[in-house]
N, C-alpha and C positions, 0 to 999 in steps of 0.2 A: 485504642483509647485506654484499655485496661492497663497496658504496659506504660503508657505515657499520658497520664491524666492531665498534666500541665498543658498539653496541646489544646485541650478543650475546644472552643469554637474556632480555633485557628486552622483546623484541618480543612484543606481544600484538595479534593481529588479531581485532577484534570483528566477528563476522558476525551478521546477524539470526537469531534463533531462532524457528522456527515454533511458535506457541503454540496455534493452532487451525486446523483445516482441515475443511471439509465440502463434499460435492458431492451433487447431486440423487440420483445412482445409488449413492452410498456407496462409490465407488471413487476411486482416486488417493490420494496421500499428502502433498500439499503440495509435493513436488518434481515429481511427475508429476501434472499437473492433469487433471481430468475436468470438462468443461463441462456446465452452469453450476456454479460453485463459489465459495467464499469462503475466503480464507486470511488469517490474522492473524499478523504477525511482530512481535517485540519486539527492540529494540536498546538497549543502555545509552546514556544521553544525559545530558549536563550542562546542557542547555538548560532555561530556566525559562519560555520562551514560544515559541510557534510563530512562524515568520517567513514571512509570505505571499510576499514577494519571492523568498526562497530556494526555496520550494516551487514558485513559478511558473517559476523558472529550471530546476529539476530536471524539471518537466513538459515544458518546451520541449526539454530534452536528450533526454527519452524520445521526443518527437516527431521529433527529428533522427535517431533510431535506427530509424525506420520506422513509428512510430505517428502517427496524426493526432489532434490535440486537437479534440474535438467540442463541448465546452462550455467557456466561460471558467472559469479557476481561480477557486474561491470559498472563502470562509470562512463557516462556519455554526456554530451552537451547539445543543447538546442539554443542557437544564437548566443553562445558563450555562457548559458545558464546551466549549472551542473545538476545532473540527475544520477541516482544510483538505481540499479535494476537487478532483480533476482527472478528467475523463472523456476516454477515448481510444478509438480504434478502430485495429485492426491486422489484417493478413492473415497467417495462419499455415497453411502447407500448403494454400493455396487457400481457406481458411475465414475468414470475417469474424468477428473476436473483438472484443466490446465489453468494455472494462475501465474500472472505476471505482477510482480510487486515492485513499485517504483516510489522513490522518495526524493523530495527536493525541499529547499527552504524558500519561503516567501515572506519577507519582512520578519515578523516575530512568530511565524508559524512553520511547523513542519507539515508539509502536505504529503499524504500517502495516496497513491493512485493504485487501485487494485483492479486488474482485468481478469475476469473469470470466463472460461470458454470450454466447450465440449469438443471442439475440433481445432486442429492447428490453423486452419484457414481463418476461422473466426478470431482466434487469438492474434494472428498476424495482422489482420485488418485493423484491430483495435490498437495494437502496438505501433503500427505504421502511423496512425493518427498522432501519436505522441511526438513524432518528428516534425509534425506540421503545426504545432501549437504556436499561437501568437503570444509572445512574451513581451510585456511592456515593463519598463523600469519605473 
């Protein structure tokens, strides 16, 4: 605002909205995570297609902030609907956290699906469920 006072009341900051959160124990709320868990956020988007290279750069930036990319960034489809996926590992409070980060577009929204797990089995169970989603046009 100090650099652009002409912006005045026209400034709109679009933050992702949590549209779904679930954890195994039923605790946490999307802001405070309980592992393992799944969180889905939605952000308004004008994009009409996912950009693999942009997603790869974002994943690498996450890696630069302390996460290690454990699988190559990939694109996949569920019933011809495109998704982008990155798998990361990070340490928080001495605990190893596995994270799967998935994005897709739905109408005017960018959906981000985050899966957090402490074990490979928990992560795989959640990731497998992404292949079974019901997608309606």
